[in-house]
C-alpha positions as CSV (number, residue, x, y, z in Angstrom):
1,M,3.7,-29.9,-4.1
2,T,0.9,-27.8,-5.7
3,K,-0.9,-25.2,-3.7
4,T,-4.4,-24.1,-4.7
5,Y,-6.1,-20.7,-4.2
6,V,-9.6,-19.4,-4.9
7,V,-9.4,-15.7,-5.6
8,I,-12.7,-13.9,-5.1
9,P,-13.1,-10.6,-7.1
10,D,-14.9,-7.3,-6.2
11,I,-18.1,-8.0,-4.4
12,Q,-19.0,-4.4,-3.5
13,I,-21.4,-5.1,-0.7
14,P,-24.3,-4.0,-0.4
15,Y,-24.4,-4.0,-4.3
16,H,-23.4,-7.7,-4.4
17,D,-25.1,-10.5,-6.3
18,P,-26.4,-12.8,-3.5
19,R,-26.8,-15.8,-5.6
20,A,-23.4,-15.6,-7.3
21,L,-21.7,-15.0,-3.9
22,K,-23.6,-18.0,-2.3
23,A,-22.6,-20.3,-5.3
24,V,-18.9,-19.4,-5.0
25,I,-18.9,-20.0,-1.3
26,H,-20.6,-23.4,-2.0
27,F,-17.9,-24.2,-4.5
28,I,-15.2,-23.3,-1.9
29,R,-16.8,-25.7,0.6
30,E,-16.6,-28.6,-2.0
31,Y,-13.2,-27.7,-3.5
32,V,-11.4,-26.9,-0.2
33,P,-8.5,-24.8,-1.5
34,D,-5.3,-24.2,0.4
35,E,-6.1,-20.5,0.7
36,V,-8.9,-18.1,-0.2
37,V,-8.1,-14.5,-1.2
38,Q,-10.6,-11.7,-1.7
39,I,-8.8,-9.3,-3.9
40,G,-10.4,-6.0,-2.7
41,D,-13.6,-4.0,-2.8
42,L,-15.3,-6.5,-0.6
43,M,-17.3,-3.5,0.4
44,D,-18.7,-0.5,-1.6
45,Y,-19.3,1.7,1.4
46,P,-21.3,4.3,-0.7
47,Q,-22.0,6.6,2.2
48,P,-20.6,8.6,3.7
49,S,-17.9,9.3,1.1
50,R,-16.7,12.2,-1.0
51,W,-19.4,11.2,-3.5
52,T,-22.2,11.9,-0.9
53,K,-20.6,15.0,0.6
54,G,-23.4,17.6,1.1
55,T,-26.2,15.1,0.5
56,A,-28.5,13.2,2.9
57,G,-26.2,10.2,2.6
58,E,-23.5,12.1,4.4
59,Y,-25.7,12.3,7.5
60,Q,-27.6,9.1,7.2
61,G,-24.6,6.9,6.4
62,S,-24.6,3.1,6.1
63,V,-21.1,2.1,7.1
64,F,-22.2,0.0,10.1
65,A,-25.3,-1.5,8.4
66,D,-23.2,-2.5,5.4
67,S,-20.5,-4.0,7.6
68,E,-23.1,-6.2,9.3
69,T,-24.4,-7.2,5.9
70,A,-20.9,-8.3,4.9
71,K,-20.6,-10.4,8.1
72,K,-24.0,-12.0,7.4
73,V,-23.6,-12.8,3.7
74,F,-19.8,-13.3,3.3
75,L,-17.6,-13.5,6.3
76,G,-19.9,-15.7,8.4
77,P,-20.9,-18.1,5.6
78,L,-17.3,-18.4,4.3
79,R,-15.8,-19.1,7.7
80,E,-18.5,-21.7,8.5
81,T,-17.8,-23.3,5.2
82,Y,-14.0,-23.1,5.1
83,G,-11.4,-23.6,7.9
84,G,-8.3,-22.6,6.0
85,P,-6.5,-19.2,5.6
86,I,-8.6,-16.3,4.4
87,K,-6.8,-13.1,3.3
88,I,-8.4,-9.9,2.1
89,I,-6.7,-7.1,0.2
90,E,-8.0,-3.5,0.9
91,G,-9.5,-1.9,-2.2
92,N,-10.3,1.7,-2.9
93,H,-13.9,1.3,-1.9
94,D,-12.9,-0.6,1.3
95,L,-11.0,2.5,2.5
96,R,-13.7,5.0,1.9
97,P,-14.9,5.3,5.5
98,R,-11.4,5.9,6.9
99,T,-10.5,8.3,4.1
100,Y,-13.7,10.3,4.8
101,L,-12.9,10.4,8.5
102,A,-9.3,11.4,8.0
103,K,-10.4,14.3,5.7
104,Y,-13.4,15.6,7.6
105,A,-12.7,14.5,11.2
106,P,-9.0,14.0,11.5
107,A,-9.0,14.2,15.3
108,L,-11.0,11.0,15.3
109,S,-9.2,9.1,12.6
110,E,-6.4,8.0,14.9
111,S,-8.7,5.6,16.6
112,G,-8.8,3.3,13.6
113,A,-12.5,2.8,14.2
114,F,-13.3,3.1,10.5
115,N,-10.5,0.8,9.3
116,F,-12.3,-1.9,7.4
117,E,-10.6,-4.8,9.2
118,R,-12.1,-3.4,12.5
119,L,-15.5,-2.7,11.0
120,L,-15.6,-6.2,9.6
121,D,-14.1,-7.9,12.7
122,F,-11.3,-9.7,10.9
123,K,-9.9,-10.9,14.2
124,G,-13.2,-12.5,15.2
125,F,-13.5,-14.3,11.8
126,G,-9.9,-15.3,11.7
127,V,-9.2,-13.3,8.6
128,E,-5.9,-11.7,7.7
129,K,-5.5,-8.4,5.9
130,A,-3.1,-9.1,3.0
131,P,-0.5,-6.6,1.8
132,D,-1.5,-4.3,-1.0
133,F,0.8,-6.3,-3.3
134,Y,0.6,-9.8,-2.1
135,E,3.4,-12.0,-3.5
136,F,1.9,-15.5,-3.4
137,A,4.5,-17.0,-5.7
138,P,7.9,-15.8,-7.0
139,K,7.4,-12.9,-9.4
140,W,3.6,-13.1,-9.1
141,V,1.5,-10.7,-7.1
142,L,-2.2,-10.3,-6.2
143,T,-3.3,-6.7,-5.9
144,H,-6.6,-4.8,-6.1
145,G,-5.4,-2.6,-8.9
146,H,-5.9,1.0,-7.7
147,L,-2.3,1.5,-6.6
148,G,0.9,1.5,-8.6
149,R,-0.1,4.1,-11.2
150,I,-1.5,1.4,-13.5
151,S,-2.6,2.5,-17.0
152,L,-6.3,1.5,-17.5
153,S,-7.6,-0.2,-20.6
154,R,-11.1,-1.0,-21.8
155,I,-10.0,-4.5,-23.0
156,A,-10.3,-7.3,-20.5
157,G,-6.9,-8.4,-19.3
158,N,-5.0,-5.5,-20.7
159,T,-5.1,-3.3,-17.6
160,A,-3.5,-6.2,-15.6
161,L,-0.9,-6.7,-18.4
162,N,-0.1,-3.0,-18.2
163,A,0.4,-3.4,-14.5
164,A,2.7,-6.4,-15.1
165,K,4.9,-4.4,-17.5
166,R,5.0,-1.5,-15.1
167,L,5.8,-3.5,-11.9
168,G,8.0,-6.1,-13.6
169,V,6.1,-9.1,-12.2
170,S,3.0,-11.0,-13.3
171,V,-0.1,-9.5,-11.8
172,I,-3.6,-10.8,-10.8
173,M,-6.0,-8.0,-10.0
174,G,-9.6,-6.9,-9.5
175,H,-10.8,-3.3,-9.7
176,T,-11.8,-3.3,-13.4
177,H,-14.7,-5.8,-13.0
178,R,-13.4,-7.4,-16.2
179,L,-12.4,-11.0,-16.8
180,G,-9.5,-11.6,-19.0
181,M,-5.8,-12.6,-19.3
182,G,-2.9,-11.7,-21.5
183,S,0.9,-12.3,-21.6
184,H,3.9,-10.5,-22.9
185,S,7.2,-12.3,-23.7
186,V,10.7,-10.9,-24.5
187,G,13.9,-12.6,-25.5
188,Y,16.6,-13.0,-28.1
189,D,18.4,-15.6,-30.2
190,N,15.2,-17.6,-30.5
191,R,14.9,-17.8,-26.7
192,I,12.2,-16.4,-24.4
193,V,13.9,-14.9,-21.3
194,R,10.9,-13.5,-19.6
195,T,7.1,-13.8,-19.8
196,L,4.8,-11.4,-17.9
197,T,1.2,-12.3,-17.4
198,G,-1.7,-10.0,-16.4
199,V,-5.0,-11.3,-15.2
200,E,-8.3,-9.6,-14.3
201,I,-10.8,-11.7,-12.4
202,G,-14.2,-10.1,-12.9
203,H,-16.7,-9.2,-10.2
204,L,-19.6,-10.6,-8.1
205,M,-21.8,-7.5,-8.2
206,N,-25.5,-7.1,-9.1
207,M,-25.3,-4.5,-11.9
208,R,-29.0,-3.5,-11.3
209,S,-28.0,-2.2,-7.9
210,A,-25.4,0.1,-9.4
211,S,-27.5,3.2,-9.9
212,Y,-24.6,5.1,-11.4
213,L,-24.9,2.9,-14.5
214,K,-28.2,4.7,-15.2
215,Q,-29.9,1.5,-16.4
216,G,-27.0,0.8,-18.8
217,A,-24.7,-2.2,-18.7
218,G,-21.1,-2.0,-17.7
219,D,-18.4,-3.6,-19.8
220,W,-18.0,-6.1,-16.9
221,Q,-17.9,-9.9,-16.6
222,Q,-18.9,-12.0,-13.6
223,G,-16.4,-14.6,-12.5
224,F,-13.5,-15.6,-10.2
225,A,-10.2,-17.4,-10.4
226,L,-8.5,-20.6,-9.4
227,L,-4.7,-20.6,-9.0
228,H,-2.5,-23.7,-9.0
229,V,1.0,-22.9,-7.7
230,D,4.0,-25.3,-7.8
231,G,7.1,-23.3,-6.8
232,N,7.6,-20.6,-9.4
233,H,5.1,-22.1,-11.8
234,V,1.6,-20.7,-11.7
235,K,-1.4,-21.8,-13.6
236,V,-4.4,-19.4,-13.6
237,E,-7.9,-20.7,-14.4
238,L,-10.5,-18.1,-15.0
239,V,-14.1,-19.1,-14.1
240,P,-16.7,-17.1,-16.0
241,I,-20.2,-16.9,-14.5
242,Q,-22.7,-16.9,-17.4
243,G,-26.3,-17.8,-17.7
244,R,-26.5,-18.1,-13.9
245,K,-24.0,-20.9,-13.8
246,F,-20.3,-21.7,-13.8
247,I,-18.1,-24.7,-14.4
248,A,-15.2,-25.3,-12.0
249,A,-13.1,-28.3,-11.1
250,G,-15.2,-30.4,-13.4
251,S,-18.6,-29.6,-11.9
252,T,-21.4,-27.2,-12.8
253,Y,-22.7,-24.9,-10.2
254,K,-26.0,-23.1,-10.6
255,L,-26.8,-19.8,-9.1
């Protein structure tokens, strides 16, 4: 029996694209997958972090305000829309608050108060924190992409393919904000004995909010992914968001 997943990429709240996020949640309501996975960097948590050390942002902070925004624009609407399993992988931006606390106030870090699952009330929303490498099918993993010493590429899909070759399993990942897929097959005597696939699933950010781009454009692509899993067979469907619309499951959704 086929199991379906909607995999949501980096959202980077509060730098998210509200219309794109709302449209994807609307799609989930109509599509009703068996599981929803957010692949990491749900949050950006820009301050305090090592990047704001010694600046006003270190003292002003926005951890709690940004967490409340996430509940309002993502966790609340998604849970109201969808009653099935929701899993979230921790990304490198999601862990910024607890990393900051561990480094600059280690005596307080044991409380776990700055762990993102507590800041975002996963328990209250019925959300599960997924493993860093979530094996959702045999020899297939979902991961954010900041772990595993993965070699980065500027070509969409190639970073995930590098990850697949390194880890020895097919990999679906976020982190790069790129949307692409590639495969690598090996064999002998005219037979394929193994195929590894790497998939990067884009982002749901508003690039205009990313001040570090300095009014430039990142080599990024908006989108998300649908997975269809039947035992050890996995079909990946990338859904690009272009021109403020996307097509998924035979329907067009406008942002």
